[in-house]
N, C-alpha and C positions, 0 to 999 in steps of 0.2 A: 710468861707474860708477849714475849717477841716469838718463841713455839705457839703460841694459841694465836696470835694474831697470822703468823704464817697458814698456819693449819685455815683459817677459816675465809683466807683467800684460795687455798687449793680447793677446797668444796664448791666456793660458788663459779670458780670458772669453769669446775665439772659439771658442774648442774647445769651454764649456760650453754656450752657446748655440745652437750646433750640433744638443749632442746633445736638449735640450731642443725644439729643431724636428721632429727627428726624432719625437720621441715624441708630441707632438699630430698630428704628420702619420698616426701609427699610427692614436691612437686614435679621430681624426674620419673617418668614413663615407665613403666616394665618392658621387658621383652616380649610379653603376649597385645599388651598395649600397640607399639608398636606395630608386631605384626599385622594385629587385625586391621589397621586402619591403614595399611598397606596394601591389604585382601581388599577392603574397601574402594580402593581407590584403583584397584586393578580390574575388580569387576565393574567397575563404572566404567574405563576404557574399553572393557570387554563390549561391554552394553552398545557403547559407539559405536565400535568398528562394525559389530553385529546390524546394527540399525541401517549404516553405510552400506555393507554388501547387498544387505535386501534391498535399497533402492536399486544400488548397481543393479542387480538379476533381475530385475523386474522388469519384461519385456514391454517394450513403449509401443502405446497405441497407435494405429494406423490412421494417416490423413485422412482425413472426410475430404474429397473431392467434391468442387463444385460442381451440379449438375447443369451442365447446358441445356439452354429452352429449345425444346424441340420444335420446328416448323410445323403447323398443319395443313396434313394432306389436303390439296386441293381434293373437290368429289369430281367424280367421272358426269361430266353430261354427253347429255345426246340429244338427238330434236335440230330441227330447222330452224329453230335460230341461231344455234350453235354455227351453222356452216354457213349461215346469212351475217351475223355480227360477230363472231369469236368468241374465247371463252369467258370474257371477261369485259364490261363495261360500265364508263364510271359516269360521277356525280361530282357537283360543286357546291362547295359548301364555303360562305362568305363568313370569315373570322370577324373583319372590320371592314371601314371602307375601303381600303387600301391591298387590303390581305386576303386571299382565298386561298382554299386547300382541296386538294382533288382526294375522292375517295373511291376508291375498287370494290365490285361488284360481282360475283359468277353470274353470268346470262341468264340461265332458266330460275335463279332465286329472284334475280330483280324483275322478271318478265311475269312472276307466278302470279294466276291470277288473272292477268290481263286479257280482255277480251278486242280490244284492238290497239296496234303497235303502229305507230305510224313513223316512217324514216323522211328524215326530216335532210334535204340535199340544201347545204345554204356555205357561205363564207361569207369573210366579214369587208373584203375588197367589192364584195357584191352590192349595189346601192339598192337597186328589189328586194335583195336580204334583209337588210337594213329595215328598209320600209316594212318590211310584212314579219318579221321576228314579233315586234310587239304584240300586233294584232292576233299571233298565233298563241303568243304566251297567255293572256286573257280567254281566248278561245277552250285553249287547255284547260286554265283553272276553273273555268265553266263548266266544262263536261263531269271532271271530276268531282263538283260540287253536288250535279244532280242525284236527289233523292231514288235512292235504293238503287245507285250505278257509280256509288262516290267508289274513284281511284281503280276504273277499269279501263284509264286513257293514257297509255305511254307513248314518251315521244323519243326517238334515238337520232340524234344529232350525226348525219352524216357528213363530217366538216370538212370540204372542200377549201378550208384555208391555205396558204403557202409555206407557214412556217408555223414551227410549236410554239409560239411566242403569240401569233396572231388567233391562236387558237384557244389559247387561257384567256387572253382579252376578253374575244368574242363570246365565249363561253357564259362570262357573267351576266349577259344578260339573257340567261336561259336558268330555266329551271328543273328539266327535266333530264336524260339520261343522253350520253354521247358515246361514238364507239371510239377504242380506243385511235390515236389521230394516226399513229403510225400507218394501220391499217388503212383509214378514212381515205389520209392525203396521198395514200400509195395505190397501186394497181387495184387491191381488195375493192377499195373506194369505185375506181374506174368500172370494173366488171358489173359491181353493184346497178351503176348508172344504166351500163347496158342492157344490164337484167333487165331494169322496170323503163327501158326507152326514155330516160330522162334527158330530155334536150337542152333543157337550160335550167336557170336556179334564180330563185327560190323553186323548191320543187317536195310535194309532202302527198307519199306515200302510204296509202292504207293497210293495212294486214289484218287476217282475223288470228286469231288464237292459237292458228295451228301453222300458221306461215303463209296460208291463203290471200292473193290479193283480192281487196275489196275494192279498191277506187285508185287507179292513179294520177286524178285529177281534182285533187284535197283544196291542192294551193286556191284553184278557182271557185271552190264550191263553198270554202269558208265566208267570202264578201258575200256570194250571192244567199248564205244560209247563218247569219251570225249568229241568230240564236240557236241552233244545232236540232232544231227541229227533225229534221231528217237525217242526221249522223248516226250511223256513220256510211251513209248512201249507199248502201247496197242494192244490186237488183234485186228488184220483186223475186225473182225465181234462188237466186240467190240465199236470199231472205230465209225462204220456205226449205229449202237445203239444210243451212244451219239449224231452224227451228226444228228442223223432224230429224238429223240424223246428229247421234251422239258425237262428241269431240274425240272419243277414242277411236271410232269408227275414221271419222273426217280424216285423224291424221294415220289411221291404216292406209287409205285409200292414197292419201298424197304419198306418202312413204314408196307405195307401189307405183306410183304416177312416176315421181321422180325418178325411180328406177328404170322403169323403161324407158324415158326421158336418155338417159345419160347410155343406156347399151345403143339407142338409137343413134345419137349420136357420135358415140365411136364406131358403128359401124358406117355410119356416112364419110367421117374423117377418115376411115381405113380407105374407101371406095376413091376418094378427091387423091389420095398421099398414090394408091395405085396408078390412078389417071395422071398424074404428076411425072411418075417415074418411069412412064411408057412413051409420054409426051415428047 
């Protein structure tokens, strides 16, 4: 009896131990499985290394430099008004009641298509100038609104003001162009006064489209002809000349005459210098 019970216990322990060993064997990974998992981790690390190396060896893109704005090349200008008035002229725009802005224009572009160009010599400190300027503004607007002759008349102010602040303040009373103040208030402006025999201001000299003088006394003609019936008050013979001779030929003749005058003036200056040297 005891022997039978002992044998039964031995059989039960044997069966239980076999099942436990099978479970342990199932849960424990084999050497092949461990090797495969290690290989996968190595491969994944290798992939990471390869990716980093590709990024490291990829050449850097050159930085794009911002292009600096190129200033426009000024046009080559020639003609009688360039010599008289300089390369550029100014206009004034009122931004509001207390502020104004100056704009620069190339001379030939600003005077393109103008049949009559007035040179207005005046200054802020001159009482008669302050009285005549509003009258001239009215006349200027009237002449430029005539049917078939719109905007054919231009005025260029030759300032005789004493400083730039006065120039700017007085310019607000005008709606035409102005010579650059450093030229007008300097020797160049004085030379123009001498050239056109300006004895006092205000003075208005009218030139035709090629720079020939029409009249040097427009300042006195405007009060006498406020409607502008006779404007620009050409001499009858001059009117025939302008009507018959085309602009291109008149410009050519003017250039040749100016060149001849220049040669004569040089010869006279040379003779006077020799006389002074021998005296």
